[in-house]
N, CA and C atoms of all chains as a GROMACS GRO file, in nm:
protein
  414
    1GLN      N    1   3.461  -6.729  -6.540
    1GLN     CA    2   3.524  -6.601  -6.514
    1GLN      C    3   3.574  -6.605  -6.370
    2GLU      N    4   3.710  -6.595  -6.354
    2GLU     CA    5   3.767  -6.609  -6.219
    2GLU      C    6   3.725  -6.487  -6.136
    3LEU      N    7   3.679  -6.517  -6.018
    3LEU     CA    8   3.635  -6.405  -5.934
    3LEU      C    9   3.743  -6.360  -5.839
    4ARG      N   10   3.851  -6.442  -5.822
    4ARG     CA   11   3.939  -6.407  -5.712
    4ARG      C   12   4.083  -6.387  -5.756
    5CYS      N   13   4.105  -6.347  -5.884
    5CYS     CA   14   4.239  -6.297  -5.918
    5CYS      C   15   4.245  -6.159  -5.854
    6GLN      N   16   4.360  -6.125  -5.797
    6GLN     CA   17   4.368  -5.998  -5.723
    6GLN      C   18   4.416  -5.882  -5.811
    7CYS      N   19   4.484  -5.916  -5.920
    7CYS     CA   20   4.540  -5.808  -6.002
    7CYS      C   21   4.456  -5.786  -6.129
    8ILE      N   22   4.407  -5.665  -6.146
    8ILE     CA   23   4.332  -5.629  -6.268
    8ILE      C   24   4.430  -5.579  -6.372
    9GLN      N   25   4.524  -5.495  -6.327
    9GLN     CA   26   4.629  -5.448  -6.419
    9GLN      C   27   4.763  -5.448  -6.347
   10THR      N   28   4.871  -5.441  -6.426
   10THR     CA   29   5.003  -5.443  -6.362
   10THR      C   30   5.077  -5.312  -6.389
   11HIS      N   31   5.160  -5.277  -6.292
   11HIS     CA   32   5.241  -5.155  -6.298
   11HIS      C   33   5.362  -5.184  -6.386
   12SER      N   34   5.381  -5.107  -6.492
   12SER     CA   35   5.484  -5.147  -6.589
   12SER      C   36   5.619  -5.081  -6.568
   13SER      N   37   5.623  -4.966  -6.496
   13SER     CA   38   5.754  -4.900  -6.486
   13SER      C   39   5.834  -4.956  -6.368
   14PHE      N   40   5.965  -4.951  -6.383
   14PHE     CA   41   6.061  -5.008  -6.288
   14PHE      C   42   6.040  -4.951  -6.147
   15ILE      N   43   6.047  -5.037  -6.047
   15ILE     CA   44   6.040  -4.994  -5.906
   15ILE      C   45   6.169  -5.036  -5.836
   16PRO      N   46   6.246  -4.942  -5.788
   16PRO     CA   47   6.370  -4.978  -5.717
   16PRO      C   48   6.342  -5.057  -5.589
   17VAL      N   49   6.430  -5.150  -5.557
   17VAL     CA   50   6.412  -5.236  -5.441
   17VAL      C   51   6.394  -5.156  -5.312
   18LYS      N   52   6.461  -5.040  -5.306
   18LYS     CA   53   6.457  -4.964  -5.180
   18LYS      C   54   6.317  -4.912  -5.146
   19PHE      N   55   6.225  -4.916  -5.244
   19PHE     CA   56   6.089  -4.870  -5.216
   19PHE      C   57   5.998  -4.985  -5.172
   20ILE      N   58   6.051  -5.108  -5.175
   20ILE     CA   59   5.968  -5.227  -5.153
   20ILE      C   60   5.984  -5.280  -5.010
   21SER      N   61   5.871  -5.309  -4.946
   21SER     CA   62   5.883  -5.369  -4.811
   21SER      C   63   5.842  -5.516  -4.812
   22LYS      N   64   5.755  -5.554  -4.907
   22LYS     CA   65   5.715  -5.696  -4.911
   22LYS      C   66   5.680  -5.735  -5.055
   23VAL      N   67   5.707  -5.861  -5.090
   23VAL     CA   68   5.671  -5.915  -5.220
   23VAL      C   69   5.584  -6.038  -5.196
   24GLN      N   70   5.466  -6.042  -5.259
   24GLN     CA   71   5.383  -6.162  -5.251
   24GLN      C   72   5.381  -6.227  -5.388
   25LEU      N   73   5.417  -6.352  -5.389
   25LEU     CA   74   5.422  -6.431  -5.512
   25LEU      C   75   5.311  -6.535  -5.499
   26ILE      N   76   5.203  -6.514  -5.576
   26ILE     CA   77   5.086  -6.603  -5.563
   26ILE      C   78   5.084  -6.696  -5.684
   27LEU      N   79   5.092  -6.824  -5.657
   27LEU     CA   80   5.100  -6.920  -5.767
   27LEU      C   81   4.963  -6.943  -5.830
   28GLU      N   82   4.966  -6.991  -5.955
   28GLU     CA   83   4.841  -7.029  -6.021
   28GLU      C   84   4.771  -7.129  -5.928
   29GLY      N   85   4.641  -7.117  -5.922
   29GLY     CA   86   4.572  -7.212  -5.834
   29GLY      C   87   4.424  -7.211  -5.857
   30ALA      N   88   4.352  -7.267  -5.764
   30ALA     CA   89   4.206  -7.281  -5.777
   30ALA      C   90   4.140  -7.144  -5.792
   31SER      N   91   4.192  -7.047  -5.716
   31SER     CA   92   4.120  -6.920  -5.714
   31SER      C   93   4.154  -6.834  -5.836
   32CYS      N   94   4.275  -6.853  -5.893
   32CYS     CA   95   4.313  -6.769  -6.008
   32CYS      C   96   4.407  -6.851  -6.097
   33SER      N   97   4.380  -6.848  -6.227
   33SER     CA   98   4.454  -6.940  -6.316
   33SER      C   99   4.587  -6.881  -6.362
   34ARG      N  100   4.621  -6.761  -6.313
   34ARG     CA  101   4.753  -6.708  -6.349
   34ARG      C  102   4.831  -6.671  -6.223
   35LYS      N  103   4.963  -6.673  -6.238
   35LYS     CA  104   5.055  -6.633  -6.130
   35LYS      C  105   5.040  -6.482  -6.111
   36GLU      N  106   5.043  -6.438  -5.985
   36GLU     CA  107   5.033  -6.294  -5.959
   36GLU      C  108   5.146  -6.253  -5.865
   37ILE      N  109   5.195  -6.130  -5.887
   37ILE     CA  110   5.298  -6.074  -5.797
   37ILE      C  111   5.247  -5.939  -5.746
   38ILE      N  112   5.235  -5.930  -5.615
   38ILE     CA  113   5.187  -5.806  -5.553
   38ILE      C  114   5.296  -5.756  -5.458
   39VAL      N  115   5.342  -5.634  -5.480
   39VAL     CA  116   5.442  -5.578  -5.389
   39VAL      C  117   5.376  -5.472  -5.301
   40THR      N  118   5.421  -5.470  -5.175
   40THR     CA  119   5.380  -5.365  -5.084
   40THR      C  120   5.495  -5.265  -5.077
   41LEU      N  121   5.465  -5.142  -5.107
   41LEU     CA  122   5.569  -5.039  -5.103
   41LEU      C  123   5.583  -4.987  -4.961
   42LYS      N  124   5.695  -4.922  -4.934
   42LYS     CA  125   5.718  -4.868  -4.798
   42LYS      C  126   5.613  -4.762  -4.766
   43SER      N  127   5.554  -4.705  -4.871
   43SER     CA  128   5.446  -4.606  -4.850
   43SER      C  129   5.317  -4.675  -4.806
   44GLY      N  130   5.316  -4.808  -4.816
   44GLY     CA  131   5.195  -4.882  -4.778
   44GLY      C  132   5.111  -4.919  -4.899
   45LYS      N  133   5.145  -4.859  -5.014
   45LYS     CA  134   5.067  -4.884  -5.135
   45LYS      C  135   5.092  -5.026  -5.188
   46LEU      N  136   4.986  -5.088  -5.241
   46LEU     CA  137   4.997  -5.222  -5.301
   46LEU      C  138   5.001  -5.206  -5.453
   47VAL      N  139   5.096  -5.276  -5.516
   47VAL     CA  140   5.112  -5.264  -5.662
   47VAL      C  141   5.126  -5.404  -5.722
   48CYS      N  142   5.050  -5.430  -5.829
   48CYS     CA  143   5.063  -5.558  -5.901
   48CYS      C  144   5.173  -5.545  -6.006
   49LEU      N  145   5.259  -5.646  -6.015
   49LEU     CA  146   5.365  -5.644  -6.116
   49LEU      C  147   5.344  -5.762  -6.210
   50ASP      N  148   5.397  -5.751  -6.332
   50ASP     CA  149   5.383  -5.855  -6.434
   50ASP      C  150   5.481  -5.969  -6.407
   51PRO      N  151   5.432  -6.088  -6.373
   51PRO     CA  152   5.522  -6.199  -6.339
   51PRO      C  153   5.613  -6.241  -6.453
   52GLU      N  154   5.576  -6.202  -6.578
   52GLU     CA  155   5.659  -6.244  -6.692
   52GLU      C  156   5.763  -6.138  -6.729
   53ALA      N  157   5.755  -6.019  -6.668
   53ALA     CA  158   5.850  -5.912  -6.704
   53ALA      C  159   5.987  -5.941  -6.644
   54GLU      N  160   6.091  -5.928  -6.729
   54GLU     CA  161   6.227  -5.962  -6.683
   54GLU      C  162   6.269  -5.876  -6.564
   55TRP      N  163   6.235  -5.746  -6.567
   55TRP     CA  164   6.284  -5.659  -6.458
   55TRP      C  165   6.224  -5.700  -6.324
   56VAL      N  166   6.100  -5.758  -6.331
   56VAL     CA  167   6.034  -5.801  -6.208
   56VAL      C  168   6.110  -5.922  -6.151
   57LYS      N  169   6.141  -6.017  -6.238
   57LYS     CA  170   6.216  -6.135  -6.192
   57LYS      C  171   6.352  -6.092  -6.136
   58THR      N  172   6.414  -5.994  -6.202
   58THR     CA  173   6.547  -5.949  -6.162
   58THR      C  174   6.545  -5.887  -6.022
   59ILE      N  175   6.446  -5.802  -5.995
   59ILE     CA  176   6.448  -5.738  -5.862
   59ILE      C  177   6.417  -5.839  -5.752
   60ILE      N  178   6.333  -5.938  -5.781
   60ILE     CA  179   6.303  -6.038  -5.678
   60ILE      C  180   6.426  -6.125  -5.652
   61LYS      N  181   6.497  -6.162  -5.759
   61LYS     CA  182   6.618  -6.241  -5.740
   61LYS      C  183   6.723  -6.159  -5.665
   62LYS      N  184   6.725  -6.027  -5.690
   62LYS     CA  185   6.821  -5.941  -5.622
   62LYS      C  186   6.791  -5.939  -5.471
   63ILE      N  187   6.662  -5.933  -5.439
   63ILE     CA  188   6.622  -5.935  -5.297
   63ILE      C  189   6.663  -6.068  -5.234
   64LEU      N  190   6.642  -6.178  -5.307
   64LEU     CA  191   6.677  -6.311  -5.256
   64LEU      C  192   6.827  -6.325  -5.232
   65ASP      N  193   6.905  -6.273  -5.326
   65ASP     CA  194   7.050  -6.297  -5.320
   65ASP      C  195   7.121  -6.196  -5.230
   66ARG      N  196   7.049  -6.092  -5.192
   66ARG     CA  197   7.112  -5.990  -5.107
   66ARG      C  198   7.126  -6.048  -4.966
   67THR      N  199   7.250  -6.058  -4.918
   67THR     CA  200   7.267  -6.117  -4.785
   67THR      C  201   7.227  -6.012  -4.682
   68SER      N  202   7.154  -6.058  -4.577
   68SER     CA  203   7.112  -5.966  -4.471
   68SER      C  204   7.237  -5.912  -4.404
   69ASN      N  205   7.229  -5.780  -4.366
   69ASN     CA  206   7.351  -5.722  -4.304
   69ASN      C  207   7.360  -5.762  -4.156
   70GLN      N  208   6.456  -5.516  -2.846
   70GLN     CA  209   6.414  -5.650  -2.887
   70GLN      C  210   6.296  -5.629  -2.986
   71GLU      N  211   6.315  -5.680  -3.112
   71GLU     CA  212   6.212  -5.656  -3.212
   71GLU      C  213   6.085  -5.734  -3.174
   72LEU      N  214   5.975  -5.660  -3.179
   72LEU     CA  215   5.850  -5.728  -3.141
   72LEU      C  216   5.775  -5.778  -3.262
   73ARG      N  217   5.817  -5.734  -3.384
   73ARG     CA  218   5.726  -5.767  -3.495
   73ARG      C  219   5.794  -5.846  -3.605
   74CYS      N  220   5.900  -5.925  -3.569
   74CYS     CA  221   5.946  -6.024  -3.666
   74CYS      C  222   5.841  -6.135  -3.660
   75GLN      N  223   5.805  -6.191  -3.774
   75GLN     CA  224   5.696  -6.289  -3.775
   75GLN      C  225   5.745  -6.433  -3.758
   76CYS      N  226   5.874  -6.455  -3.789
   76CYS     CA  227   5.924  -6.591  -3.784
   76CYS      C  228   6.009  -6.615  -3.659
   77ILE      N  229   5.969  -6.711  -3.579
   77ILE     CA  230   6.047  -6.746  -3.460
   77ILE      C  231   6.147  -6.854  -3.498
   78GLN      N  232   6.101  -6.952  -3.577
   78GLN     CA  233   6.194  -7.054  -3.627
   78GLN      C  234   6.162  -7.083  -3.773
   79THR      N  235   6.257  -7.149  -3.841
   79THR     CA  236   6.232  -7.176  -3.983
   79THR      C  237   6.228  -7.326  -4.009
   80HIS      N  238   6.150  -7.364  -4.108
   80HIS     CA  239   6.131  -7.504  -4.147
   80HIS      C  240   6.251  -7.542  -4.234
   81SER      N  241   6.325  -7.644  -4.194
   81SER     CA  242   6.452  -7.670  -4.262
   81SER      C  243   6.442  -7.772  -4.374
   82SER      N  244   6.339  -7.857  -4.374
   82SER     CA  245   6.339  -7.960  -4.480
   82SER      C  246   6.270  -7.909  -4.607
   83PHE      N  247   6.314  -7.964  -4.718
   83PHE     CA  248   6.272  -7.922  -4.852
   83PHE      C  249   6.120  -7.931  -4.868
   84ILE      N  250   6.061  -7.828  -4.931
   84ILE     CA  251   5.917  -7.829  -4.962
   84ILE      C  252   5.902  -7.820  -5.114
   85PRO      N  253   5.842  -7.919  -5.178
   85PRO     CA  254   5.821  -7.913  -5.324
   85PRO      C  255   5.727  -7.799  -5.362
   86VAL      N  256   5.754  -7.739  -5.476
   86VAL     CA  257   5.675  -7.623  -5.523
   86VAL      C  258   5.526  -7.657  -5.531
   87LYS      N  259   5.495  -7.781  -5.565
   87LYS     CA  260   5.353  -7.818  -5.585
   87LYS      C  261   5.270  -7.806  -5.458
   88PHE      N  262   5.339  -7.796  -5.340
   88PHE     CA  263   5.263  -7.781  -5.214
   88PHE      C  264   5.242  -7.634  -5.176
   89ILE      N  265   5.302  -7.543  -5.257
   89ILE     CA  266   5.303  -7.402  -5.219
   89ILE      C  267   5.196  -7.324  -5.296
   90SER      N  268   5.120  -7.241  -5.225
   90SER     CA  269   5.023  -7.156  -5.296
   90SER      C  270   5.065  -7.010  -5.296
   91LYS      N  271   5.144  -6.969  -5.196
   91LYS     CA  272   5.189  -6.828  -5.194
   91LYS      C  273   5.324  -6.817  -5.123
   92VAL      N  274   5.406  -6.724  -5.168
   92VAL     CA  275   5.534  -6.695  -5.103
   92VAL      C  276   5.534  -6.548  -5.065
   93GLN      N  277   5.564  -6.518  -4.938
   93GLN     CA  278   5.578  -6.379  -4.896
   93GLN      C  279   5.725  -6.355  -4.862
   94LEU      N  280   5.779  -6.255  -4.928
   94LEU     CA  281   5.920  -6.218  -4.910
   94LEU      C  282   5.918  -6.083  -4.840
   95ILE      N  283   5.951  -6.082  -4.711
   95ILE     CA  284   5.942  -5.958  -4.633
   95ILE      C  285   6.083  -5.903  -4.612
   96LEU      N  286   6.106  -5.784  -4.663
   96LEU     CA  287   6.241  -5.729  -4.657
   96LEU      C  288   6.273  -5.677  -4.517
   97GLU      N  289   6.404  -5.666  -4.490
   97GLU     CA  290   6.445  -5.604  -4.364
   97GLU      C  291   6.379  -5.465  -4.357
   98GLY      N  292   6.339  -5.429  -4.238
   98GLY     CA  293   6.275  -5.298  -4.230
   98GLY      C  294   6.259  -5.251  -4.088
   99ALA      N  295   6.176  -5.152  -4.072
   99ALA     CA  296   6.158  -5.092  -3.939
   99ALA      C  297   6.106  -5.195  -3.840
  100SER      N  298   6.014  -5.282  -3.887
  100SER     CA  299   5.950  -5.371  -3.790
  100SER      C  300   6.037  -5.493  -3.757
  101CYS      N  301   6.127  -5.530  -3.851
  101CYS     CA  302   6.210  -5.648  -3.825
  101CYS      C  303   6.342  -5.632  -3.899
  102SER      N  304   6.453  -5.658  -3.830
  102SER     CA  305   6.584  -5.625  -3.889
  102SER      C  306   6.637  -5.737  -3.978
  103ARG      N  307   6.558  -5.842  -3.995
  103ARG     CA  308   6.606  -5.946  -4.088
  103ARG      C  309   6.498  -5.974  -4.192
  104LYS      N  310   6.547  -6.024  -4.306
  104LYS     CA  311   6.457  -6.065  -4.416
  104LYS      C  312   6.384  -6.190  -4.370
  105GLU      N  313   6.254  -6.198  -4.406
  105GLU     CA  314   6.178  -6.319  -4.369
  105GLU      C  315   6.105  -6.371  -4.493
  106ILE      N  316   6.094  -6.504  -4.499
  106ILE     CA  317   6.019  -6.567  -4.609
  106ILE      C  318   5.912  -6.657  -4.546
  107ILE      N  319   5.788  -6.629  -4.577
  107ILE     CA  320   5.676  -6.708  -4.524
  107ILE      C  321   5.600  -6.767  -4.643
  108VAL      N  322   5.587  -6.900  -4.645
  108VAL     CA  323   5.509  -6.961  -4.752
  108VAL      C  324   5.376  -7.009  -4.696
  109THR      N  325   5.274  -6.995  -4.780
  109THR     CA  326   5.143  -7.051  -4.747
  109THR      C  327   5.131  -7.180  -4.828
  110LEU      N  328   5.107  -7.289  -4.759
  110LEU     CA  329   5.093  -7.417  -4.828
  110LEU      C  330   4.949  -7.434  -4.877
  111LYS      N  331   4.929  -7.523  -4.972
  111LYS     CA  332   4.794  -7.546  -5.025
  111LYS      C  333   4.702  -7.596  -4.914
  112SER      N  334   4.762  -7.654  -4.808
  112SER     CA  335   4.682  -7.700  -4.694
  112SER      C  336   4.634  -7.581  -4.611
  113GLY      N  337   4.692  -7.463  -4.640
  113GLY     CA  338   4.654  -7.344  -4.562
  113GLY      C  339   4.754  -7.311  -4.454
  114LYS      N  340   4.844  -7.407  -4.429
  114LYS     CA  341   4.944  -7.388  -4.324
  114LYS      C  342   5.047  -7.282  -4.364
  115LEU      N  343   5.091  -7.202  -4.266
  115LEU     CA  344   5.195  -7.102  -4.290
  115LEU      C  345   5.328  -7.157  -4.236
  116VAL      N  346   5.434  -7.144  -4.318
  116VAL     CA  347   5.565  -7.196  -4.279
  116VAL      C  348   5.672  -7.091  -4.307
  117CYS      N  349   5.759  -7.068  -4.208
  117CYS     CA  350   5.872  -6.976  -4.228
  117CYS      C  351   5.990  -7.054  -4.286
  118LEU      N  352   6.054  -6.996  -4.388
  118LEU     CA  353   6.172  -7.059  -4.448
  118LEU      C  354   6.293  -6.969  -4.426
  119ASP      N  355   6.411  -7.031  -4.429
  119ASP     CA  356   6.536  -6.957  -4.406
  119ASP      C  357   6.577  -6.883  -4.534
  120PRO      N  358   6.575  -6.750  -4.534
  120PRO     CA  359   6.606  -6.673  -4.655
  120PRO      C  360   6.748  -6.697  -4.707
  121GLU      N  361   6.836  -6.749  -4.622
  121GLU     CA  362   6.975  -6.770  -4.667
  121GLU      C  363   6.997  -6.912  -4.721
  122ALA      N  364   6.899  -7.001  -4.703
  122ALA     CA  365   6.917  -7.140  -4.749
  122ALA      C  366   6.907  -7.147  -4.901
  123GLU      N  367   7.003  -7.217  -4.963
  123GLU     CA  368   7.007  -7.223  -5.110
  123GLU      C  369   6.881  -7.286  -5.168
  124TRP      N  370   6.829  -7.390  -5.103
  124TRP     CA  371   6.711  -7.458  -5.162
  124TRP      C  372   6.591  -7.365  -5.163
  125VAL      N  373   6.586  -7.273  -5.066
  125VAL     CA  374   6.474  -7.178  -5.060
  125VAL      C  375   6.484  -7.081  -5.179
  126LYS      N  376   6.605  -7.030  -5.201
  126LYS     CA  377   6.624  -6.938  -5.315
  126LYS      C  378   6.591  -7.011  -5.446
  127THR      N  379   6.631  -7.138  -5.453
  127THR     CA  380   6.611  -7.215  -5.576
  127THR      C  381   6.463  -7.234  -5.607
  128ILE      N  382   6.383  -7.269  -5.506
  128ILE     CA  383   6.240  -7.293  -5.538
  128ILE      C  384   6.169  -7.162  -5.573
  129ILE      N  385   6.211  -7.051  -5.513
  129ILE     CA  386   6.146  -6.924  -5.546
  129ILE      C  387   6.183  -6.882  -5.689
  130LYS      N  388   6.311  -6.902  -5.724
  130LYS     CA  389   6.353  -6.869  -5.862
  130LYS      C  390   6.282  -6.961  -5.961
  131LYS      N  391   6.258  -7.086  -5.919
  131LYS     CA  392   6.189  -7.181  -6.008
  131LYS      C  393   6.045  -7.132  -6.033
  132ILE      N  394   5.982  -7.085  -5.927
  132ILE     CA  395   5.845  -7.032  -5.939
  132ILE      C  396   5.845  -6.911  -6.033
  133LEU      N  397   5.946  -6.824  -6.018
  133LEU     CA  398   5.955  -6.703  -6.100
  133LEU      C  399   5.976  -6.737  -6.247
  134ASP      N  400   6.061  -6.835  -6.272
  134ASP     CA  401   6.100  -6.865  -6.410
  134ASP      C  402   6.001  -6.957  -6.481
  135ARG      N  403   5.911  -7.016  -6.402
  135ARG     CA  404   5.814  -7.109  -6.462
  135ARG      C  405   5.712  -7.025  -6.537
  136THR      N  406   5.703  -7.046  -6.671
  136THR     CA  407   5.606  -6.964  -6.747
  136THR      C  408   5.467  -7.019  -6.720
  137SER      N  409   5.371  -6.924  -6.704
  137SER     CA  410   5.232  -6.966  -6.679
  137SER      C  411   5.185  -7.043  -6.801
  138ASN      N  412   5.103  -7.147  -6.778
  138ASN     CA  413   5.055  -7.227  -6.895
  138ASN      C  414   4.938  -7.155  -6.961
   0.00000   0.00000   0.00000
């Protein structure tokens, strides 16, 4: 039983990019056998997202492809 | 002069996904006016990557699209 996966449940409803200040993408590894995505909202709140959900992949790719102003 | 950007310089040579344990994608915001990408290597070392470099976007998308086993 993995003791150090950080996400117990994931937030399922869409979160617009403008509410996000940081995205942590934690790969499968020794401490947890599944990939985890934790976003920090501008409110300071931490939210786990489902790494397999298409909308999650889409918003992260949008952040990546958005050129800094 | 921004005091709280975390990356002073970025690592320019390619890093294979297998060496990466975590990716932090920090959006432009109050504390820093540019997007920053910080990866934690399996060795524990922290490395800043250039958010505009194509290879960086490619490895992050690869991590996102890789289905957990």
